[in-house]
OpenMM code with the backbone's topology and positions (N, CA, C; nanometers):
from openmm import Vec3, app, unit

residues = "MET ASN THR ALA THR GLN ALA ALA MET LEU ALA ALA GLY PRO ARG ALA GLY GLN ARG TRP THR ALA ALA ASP ASP ALA THR LEU LEU GLN MET ARG GLU GLN ARG GLN PRO TRP ARG VAL VAL ALA GLN ALA LEU GLN LYS LEU PRO LEU ALA CYS ARG LEU ARG MET ASN GLN ILE THR LYS LYS ARG ARG ARG ALA GLU ARG ALA LEU LYS ALA GLU GLN ASP ALA LEU ALA LEU ALA ALA LEU GLN ARG LEU SER VAL SER GLY ASP GLY SER GLY GLY GLY ASN ARG ASN ARG ASN ASP GLY SER SER ASN ALA ASN ALA GLU GLY SER ASN GLY ALA GLN SER ASN ASN".split()
positions = [
    Vec3(2.1728, -0.0149, -1.4242),
    Vec3(2.0900, -0.0699, -1.3058),
    Vec3(2.1639, -0.1520, -1.2143),
    Vec3(2.1089, -0.1826, -1.1014),
    Vec3(2.1514, -0.2846, -0.9570),
    Vec3(2.1224, -0.3808, -0.9741),
    Vec3(2.1465, -0.4853, -0.9459),
    Vec3(2.0995, -0.6239, -0.9021),
    Vec3(1.9903, -0.6365, -0.8185),
    Vec3(1.9494, -0.5590, -0.7385),
    Vec3(1.8264, -0.5252, -0.6717),
    Vec3(1.6994, -0.5038, -0.7563),
    Vec3(1.7601, -0.4492, -0.8616),
    Vec3(1.6792, -0.3863, -0.9816),
    Vec3(1.6573, -0.4624, -1.0115),
    Vec3(1.7149, -0.5534, -1.1417),
    Vec3(1.6967, -0.6232, -1.1783),
    Vec3(1.6465, -0.7884, -1.1631),
    Vec3(1.6738, -0.8124, -1.0302),
    Vec3(1.6363, -0.8931, -0.9955),
    Vec3(1.4346, -0.8600, -0.9745),
    Vec3(1.4217, -0.7328, -0.9096),
    Vec3(1.2951, -0.7216, -0.8671),
    Vec3(1.2170, -0.6904, -1.0196),
    Vec3(1.2490, -0.6658, -1.1239),
    Vec3(1.2022, -0.6514, -1.2662),
    Vec3(1.1831, -0.8011, -1.2918),
    Vec3(1.2972, -0.9046, -1.2964),
    Vec3(1.2435, -1.0243, -1.3294),
    Vec3(1.1731, -1.0623, -1.2469),
    Vec3(1.1263, -1.0611, -1.1504),
    Vec3(1.0256, -1.1300, -1.0260),
    Vec3(0.8664, -1.0577, -1.0887),
    Vec3(0.9157, -0.9502, -1.1341),
    Vec3(0.7415, -0.8793, -1.1685),
    Vec3(0.7157, -0.9261, -1.3054),
    Vec3(0.7963, -1.0052, -1.3650),
    Vec3(0.7749, -1.0365, -1.5349),
    Vec3(0.8073, -0.9807, -1.6386),
    Vec3(0.8152, -1.0484, -1.7649),
    Vec3(0.8802, -1.0046, -1.8763),
    Vec3(0.8326, -0.8676, -1.9537),
    Vec3(0.7460, -0.8252, -1.9140),
    Vec3(0.7029, -0.6958, -1.9261),
    Vec3(0.7639, -0.5707, -1.8529),
    Vec3(0.7829, -0.5778, -1.7473),
    Vec3(0.8786, -0.4898, -1.6436),
    Vec3(0.9873, -0.3859, -1.7567),
    Vec3(0.9433, -0.2749, -1.7832),
    Vec3(1.0695, -0.2260, -1.8005),
    Vec3(1.0212, -0.1743, -1.9001),
    Vec3(0.9055, -0.2227, -1.9797),
    Vec3(0.8502, -0.2054, -2.0966),
    Vec3(0.7433, -0.0853, -2.0989),
    Vec3(0.7387, -0.0263, -2.2823),
    Vec3(0.6558, 0.1067, -2.2865),
    Vec3(0.5062, 0.0064, -2.1833),
    Vec3(0.4329, 0.1348, -2.1691),
    Vec3(0.2764, 0.1094, -2.1183),
    Vec3(0.1994, 0.1241, -2.2668),
    Vec3(0.0709, 0.0453, -2.2658),
    Vec3(0.0309, 0.0261, -2.3774),
    Vec3(-0.1350, 0.0951, -2.3193),
    Vec3(-0.1997, 0.1220, -2.4596),
    Vec3(-0.3258, 0.1406, -2.3583),
    Vec3(-0.4417, 0.0235, -2.3164),
    Vec3(-0.3953, -0.1017, -2.3909),
    Vec3(-0.4416, -0.1629, -2.2987),
    Vec3(-0.4011, -0.2033, -2.1555),
    Vec3(-0.2897, -0.1708, -2.1347),
    Vec3(-0.2209, -0.1415, -2.0055),
    Vec3(-0.3080, -0.0550, -1.9302),
    Vec3(-0.2809, 0.0820, -1.9902),
    Vec3(-0.3830, 0.1634, -1.8676),
    Vec3(-0.5191, 0.1242, -1.8909),
    Vec3(-0.5767, 0.0320, -1.9285),
    Vec3(-0.7167, 0.0533, -1.9143),
    Vec3(-0.7263, -0.0828, -1.8047),
    Vec3(-0.6232, -0.1512, -1.8358),
    Vec3(-0.6512, -0.2689, -1.7120),
    Vec3(-0.5859, -0.1982, -1.5724),
    Vec3(-0.5061, -0.1017, -1.5942),
    Vec3(-0.4815, -0.1087, -1.4687),
    Vec3(-0.6122, 0.0367, -1.4142),
    Vec3(-0.6813, 0.1169, -1.4841),
    Vec3(-0.7798, 0.1518, -1.4092),
    Vec3(-0.9065, 0.0811, -1.4193),
    Vec3(-0.9337, -0.0257, -1.4817),
    Vec3(-0.9992, -0.0954, -1.4055),
    Vec3(-0.9934, -0.1745, -1.2542),
    Vec3(-0.9039, -0.2028, -1.2888),
    Vec3(-0.8757, -0.3191, -1.1338),
    Vec3(-0.8549, -0.2039, -1.0324),
    Vec3(-0.7976, -0.0665, -1.0678),
    Vec3(-0.7672, 0.0112, -0.9373),
    Vec3(-0.9248, 0.0908, -0.9034),
    Vec3(-0.9933, 0.0943, -0.9740),
    Vec3(-1.1845, 0.1075, -0.9149),
    Vec3(-1.2274, -0.0073, -0.8735),
    Vec3(-1.1836, -0.0954, -0.9132),
    Vec3(-1.2271, -0.2390, -0.8198),
    Vec3(-1.1537, -0.2547, -0.6712),
    Vec3(-1.0543, -0.1595, -0.6356),
    Vec3(-1.0016, -0.1664, -0.5147),
    Vec3(-0.9076, -0.2962, -0.5546),
    Vec3(-0.8383, -0.3360, -0.6133),
    Vec3(-0.7221, -0.4238, -0.6158),
    Vec3(-0.6009, -0.3574, -0.5746),
    Vec3(-0.5468, -0.4491, -0.4409),
    Vec3(-0.4041, -0.4025, -0.4184),
    Vec3(-0.3058, -0.3902, -0.5058),
    Vec3(-0.1870, -0.2887, -0.5292),
    Vec3(-0.0892, -0.2881, -0.6116),
    Vec3(-0.0646, -0.4135, -0.6479),
    Vec3(-0.0079, -0.4657, -0.5303),
    Vec3(0.0411, -0.5883, -0.5786),
    Vec3(-0.0548, -0.6707, -0.6542),
    Vec3(-0.1788, -0.6561, -0.6524),
    Vec3(-0.2353, -0.7987, -0.7585),
    Vec3(-0.2351, -0.7307, -0.9281),
    Vec3(-0.2370, -0.5649, -0.9024),
    Vec3(-0.2345, -0.5220, -1.0255),
    Vec3(-0.0758, -0.4826, -1.0782),
    Vec3(-0.0185, -0.5207, -1.0437),
    Vec3(0.1050, -0.5384, -1.0791),
    Vec3(0.1489, -0.6687, -1.0981),
    Vec3(0.0818, -0.7895, -1.0668),
    Vec3(0.0816, -0.9179, -1.1377),
    Vec3(0.0494, -0.9351, -1.2518),
    Vec3(-0.1189, -0.8687, -1.2528),
    Vec3(-0.1185, -0.9100, -1.3343),
    Vec3(-0.1172, -0.7955, -1.5002),
    Vec3(-0.0360, -0.7239, -1.4678),
    Vec3(0.0293, -0.6255, -1.5861),
    Vec3(0.1742, -0.6939, -1.6139),
    Vec3(0.2410, -0.7814, -1.5066),
    Vec3(0.3557, -0.8055, -1.4678),
    Vec3(0.4677, -0.6903, -1.5441),
    Vec3(0.4411, -0.5882, -1.4332),
    Vec3(0.5299, -0.4823, -1.3861),
    Vec3(0.5650, -0.4655, -1.2559),
    Vec3(0.6370, -0.3702, -1.2046),
    Vec3(0.6502, -0.3439, -1.1132),
    Vec3(0.5677, -0.2909, -1.0063),
    Vec3(0.5261, -0.3485, -0.8816),
    Vec3(0.4181, -0.2254, -0.8119),
    Vec3(0.4206, -0.0646, -0.8618),
    Vec3(0.5724, 0.0068, -0.7957),
    Vec3(0.5855, 0.1466, -0.7751),
    Vec3(0.5441, 0.1565, -0.9493),
    Vec3(0.6098, 0.1091, -1.0529),
    Vec3(0.5526, 0.1600, -1.1984),
    Vec3(0.4316, 0.1736, -1.1841),
    Vec3(0.3423, 0.0824, -1.1574),
    Vec3(0.2009, 0.0854, -1.1635),
    Vec3(0.1050, 0.2176, -1.0798),
    Vec3(0.1974, 0.2328, -0.9716),
    Vec3(0.1348, 0.3489, -0.8844),
    Vec3(0.1857, 0.4800, -0.9525),
    Vec3(0.2829, 0.4732, -1.0448),
    Vec3(0.3905, 0.5908, -1.1118),
    Vec3(0.2813, 0.5808, -1.2323),
    Vec3(0.2661, 0.4865, -1.3049),
    Vec3(0.1538, 0.5721, -1.4057),
    Vec3(0.0285, 0.5491, -1.3790),
    Vec3(0.0011, 0.5180, -1.2727),
    Vec3(-0.1783, 0.5590, -1.2276),
    Vec3(-0.1424, 0.6868, -1.2011),
    Vec3(-0.0476, 0.7681, -1.1127),
    Vec3(-0.0200, 0.9095, -1.0807),
    Vec3(-0.0167, 1.0049, -1.2142),
    Vec3(0.0659, 0.9472, -1.2919),
    Vec3(0.0852, 1.0083, -1.4551),
    Vec3(-0.0919, 1.0289, -1.4863),
    Vec3(-0.1840, 0.9657, -1.5120),
    Vec3(-0.2743, 0.9273, -1.5894),
    Vec3(-0.3703, 0.9980, -1.4992),
    Vec3(-0.3624, 0.9894, -1.4089),
    Vec3(-0.4706, 1.1192, -1.3025),
    Vec3(-0.4102, 1.2449, -1.3271),
    Vec3(-0.2531, 1.3119, -1.3454),
    Vec3(-0.2835, 1.4106, -1.3910),
    Vec3(-0.3180, 1.4805, -1.4961),
    Vec3(-0.2886, 1.3622, -1.5700),
    Vec3(-0.2882, 1.4515, -1.7145),
    Vec3(-0.5063, 1.4249, -1.7415),
    Vec3(-0.5739, 1.3466, -1.6620),
    Vec3(-0.7060, 1.3422, -1.6418),
    Vec3(-0.7641, 1.5222, -1.5803),
    Vec3(-0.6173, 1.5628, -1.4698),
    Vec3(-0.6804, 1.6309, -1.4535),
    Vec3(-0.6597, 1.7945, -1.4611),
    Vec3(-0.5570, 1.7805, -1.5675),
    Vec3(-0.5372, 1.8799, -1.6439),
    Vec3(-0.6452, 1.8872, -1.7413),
    Vec3(-0.6842, 1.7732, -1.8182),
    Vec3(-0.7667, 1.8145, -1.9238),
    Vec3(-0.9175, 1.8786, -1.8816),
    Vec3(-0.9413, 1.8161, -1.7823),
    Vec3(-1.0653, 1.8758, -1.6725),
    Vec3(-1.0611, 2.0088, -1.6530),
    Vec3(-0.9275, 2.0797, -1.6079),
    Vec3(-0.9125, 2.2121, -1.6193),
    Vec3(-0.9558, 2.3182, -1.7582),
    Vec3(-0.8800, 2.2444, -1.8011),
    Vec3(-0.8990, 2.2935, -1.9539),
    Vec3(-1.0366, 2.2887, -2.0087),
    Vec3(-1.0978, 2.1914, -2.0080),
    Vec3(-1.2263, 2.1918, -2.0452),
    Vec3(-1.3529, 2.2635, -2.0003),
    Vec3(-1.3136, 2.2769, -1.8457),
    Vec3(-1.3879, 2.3688, -1.7682),
    Vec3(-1.3961, 2.5383, -1.7985),
    Vec3(-1.2488, 2.5572, -1.8160),
    Vec3(-1.2018, 2.6676, -1.8633),
    Vec3(-1.2742, 2.7130, -2.0019),
    Vec3(-1.2777, 2.6239, -2.0848),
    Vec3(-1.3381, 2.6572, -2.2339),
    Vec3(-1.4676, 2.6449, -2.2367),
    Vec3(-1.5196, 2.5841, -2.1268),
    Vec3(-1.6659, 2.5948, -2.1079),
    Vec3(-1.7131, 2.7436, -2.0431),
    Vec3(-1.6492, 2.7510, -1.8998),
    Vec3(-1.6456, 2.9315, -1.8356),
    Vec3(-1.6407, 2.9915, -1.9134),
    Vec3(-1.5247, 3.0169, -2.0321),
    Vec3(-1.5233, 3.1075, -2.1530),
    Vec3(-1.6052, 3.1186, -2.2249),
    Vec3(-1.6860, 3.0040, -2.2717),
    Vec3(-1.8062, 2.9977, -2.3702),
    Vec3(-1.9049, 3.0537, -2.2711),
    Vec3(-1.9463, 3.0242, -2.2197),
    Vec3(-2.0747, 3.0777, -2.1034),
    Vec3(-2.0474, 3.2172, -2.0917),
    Vec3(-1.9242, 3.2759, -2.0408),
    Vec3(-1.9437, 3.3945, -2.0403),
    Vec3(-1.9307, 3.5055, -2.1745),
    Vec3(-1.9341, 3.4450, -2.2792),
    Vec3(-1.8867, 3.5164, -2.4071),
    Vec3(-2.0714, 3.4933, -2.3862),
    Vec3(-2.1457, 3.3831, -2.4058),
    Vec3(-2.2987, 3.3559, -2.4522),
    Vec3(-2.3502, 3.4475, -2.3359),
    Vec3(-2.3187, 3.4987, -2.2203),
    Vec3(-2.3931, 3.5745, -2.1550),
    Vec3(-2.3598, 3.7155, -2.1817),
    Vec3(-2.2952, 3.7993, -2.2536),
    Vec3(-2.1866, 3.9038, -2.2974),
    Vec3(-2.2835, 3.9837, -2.4090),
    Vec3(-2.3085, 3.8456, -2.4982),
    Vec3(-2.4011, 3.8221, -2.5915),
    Vec3(-2.5625, 3.8848, -2.5647),
    Vec3(-2.5881, 3.7732, -2.4704),
    Vec3(-2.7298, 3.8364, -2.3994),
    Vec3(-2.7483, 3.9086, -2.3547),
    Vec3(-2.6767, 4.0024, -2.2925),
    Vec3(-2.6766, 4.1214, -2.2448),
    Vec3(-2.6518, 4.2694, -2.3274),
    Vec3(-2.6233, 4.2301, -2.4132),
    Vec3(-2.5579, 4.3578, -2.5460),
    Vec3(-2.6945, 4.3057, -2.6366),
    Vec3(-2.7544, 4.2118, -2.6535),
    Vec3(-2.8807, 4.1897, -2.7771),
    Vec3(-2.9813, 4.2228, -2.7373),
    Vec3(-3.0304, 4.2570, -2.6145),
    Vec3(-3.0986, 4.3017, -2.5353),
    Vec3(-3.2057, 4.2280, -2.5169),
    Vec3(-3.2434, 4.1004, -2.4511),
    Vec3(-3.3305, 3.9757, -2.4581),
    Vec3(-3.4117, 4.0020, -2.3556),
    Vec3(-3.4365, 4.1088, -2.3119),
    Vec3(-3.5807, 4.1275, -2.2205),
    Vec3(-3.5322, 4.1376, -2.0427),
    Vec3(-3.4347, 4.1154, -2.0770),
    Vec3(-3.3752, 4.0751, -1.9131),
    Vec3(-3.3615, 4.2045, -1.8699),
    Vec3(-3.3862, 4.2921, -1.8923),
    Vec3(-3.3627, 4.4296, -1.7845),
    Vec3(-3.2380, 4.4890, -1.8295),
    Vec3(-3.0717, 4.4389, -1.8933),
    Vec3(-3.0046, 4.4909, -1.9082),
    Vec3(-2.9418, 4.5050, -2.0904),
    Vec3(-3.0418, 4.5077, -2.1217),
    Vec3(-2.9977, 4.4871, -2.2587),
    Vec3(-3.0609, 4.6074, -2.3520),
    Vec3(-3.1035, 4.6903, -2.3035),
    Vec3(-3.1283, 4.7914, -2.3561),
    Vec3(-3.0601, 4.9595, -2.3685),
    Vec3(-2.9492, 4.9012, -2.2905),
    Vec3(-2.8436, 5.0165, -2.2441),
    Vec3(-2.7577, 5.0425, -2.4357),
    Vec3(-2.7578, 4.9786, -2.4784),
    Vec3(-2.6993, 4.9466, -2.6547),
    Vec3(-2.8089, 5.0026, -2.7500),
    Vec3(-2.9211, 5.0279, -2.6928),
    Vec3(-3.0134, 5.0160, -2.8116),
    Vec3(-3.0321, 5.1407, -2.8862),
    Vec3(-3.0256, 5.1164, -3.0069),
    Vec3(-2.9607, 5.2721, -3.1312),
    Vec3(-3.1247, 5.3312, -3.1241),
    Vec3(-3.2191, 5.4079, -3.0728),
    Vec3(-3.3324, 5.4298, -3.1870),
    Vec3(-3.2964, 5.5850, -3.2148),
    Vec3(-3.2217, 5.6334, -3.2081),
    Vec3(-3.1805, 5.7680, -3.2914),
    Vec3(-3.2249, 5.8940, -3.2199),
    Vec3(-3.3149, 5.8615, -3.1215),
    Vec3(-3.3206, 6.0124, -3.0427),
    Vec3(-3.2571, 6.0607, -2.9756),
    Vec3(-3.1547, 5.9831, -2.9111),
    Vec3(-3.0483, 6.0445, -2.8382),
    Vec3(-2.9161, 6.0993, -2.9036),
    Vec3(-2.8990, 6.0682, -3.0428),
    Vec3(-2.8264, 6.1112, -3.1346),
    Vec3(-2.8716, 6.2017, -3.2043),
    Vec3(-3.0008, 6.2221, -3.2236),
    Vec3(-3.0374, 6.3390, -3.2741),
    Vec3(-3.0060, 6.4778, -3.1918),
    Vec3(-3.0380, 6.4435, -3.0676),
    Vec3(-3.0507, 6.5447, -2.9800),
    Vec3(-2.9327, 6.5912, -2.9774),
    Vec3(-2.8290, 6.5011, -2.9640),
    Vec3(-2.6755, 6.5008, -2.9765),
    Vec3(-2.5918, 6.5901, -3.0773),
    Vec3(-2.6638, 6.5847, -3.1653),
    Vec3(-2.6239, 6.6042, -3.3043),
    Vec3(-2.6724, 6.7756, -3.3291),
    Vec3(-2.8436, 6.7915, -3.3003),
    Vec3(-2.8671, 6.9364, -3.3288),
    Vec3(-2.8282, 7.0071, -3.2461),
    Vec3(-2.7581, 6.9787, -3.0937),
    Vec3(-2.7388, 7.0781, -3.0167),
    Vec3(-2.5253, 7.0575, -3.0524),
    Vec3(-2.5076, 7.0292, -3.0735),
    Vec3(-2.3811, 6.9903, -3.1780),
    Vec3(-2.4081, 7.1036, -3.3071),
    Vec3(-2.5265, 7.1065, -3.3769),
    Vec3(-2.4809, 7.1345, -3.4593),
    Vec3(-2.5503, 7.3133, -3.4609),
    Vec3(-2.6272, 7.3645, -3.3626),
    Vec3(-2.6655, 7.4930, -3.2973),
    Vec3(-2.5384, 7.5049, -3.2498),
    Vec3(-2.4602, 7.4885, -3.1870),
    Vec3(-2.3245, 7.5261, -3.1261),
    Vec3(-2.2453, 7.5617, -3.2858),
    Vec3(-2.2468, 7.4970, -3.3580),
    Vec3(-2.1502, 7.5231, -3.4375),
    Vec3(-2.1790, 7.6526, -3.5613),
    Vec3(-2.3322, 7.6316, -3.5833),
    Vec3(-2.3629, 7.7622, -3.6350),
    Vec3(-2.3312, 7.9284, -3.6048),
    Vec3(-2.3470, 7.9304, -3.4639),
    Vec3(-2.3667, 8.0257, -3.3814),
    Vec3(-2.2177, 8.0827, -3.3868),
] * unit.nanometer
topology = app.Topology()
chain = topology.addChain("A")
for resn in residues:
    res = topology.addResidue(resn, chain)
    for name in ("N", "CA", "C"):
        topology.addAtom(name, app.Element.getBySymbol(name[0]), res)
């Protein structure tokens, strides 16, 4: 660590360079939602402004990743539900294609049976 970095960390406070806690994250999110400047946020957390910005980026990326995963899961569940509805014959018009009333099978078996007996 160079002298300038050490001086900046000392100026930031005793918590500069320490791990982020859940309370730190909550404070960071709350202060940024209130549109507090990075300098003010950093002073409150006793961290460097750059460290606060980087942490915010990490939190934002994690949230986006989680939101994308949740959306993909919801889309898959919705698609599966639609497929079940279309197969079960819910009266929407497309559900009768898999209905088995025996008539088409009887005709197919009868014609196959007649051909095999000949």
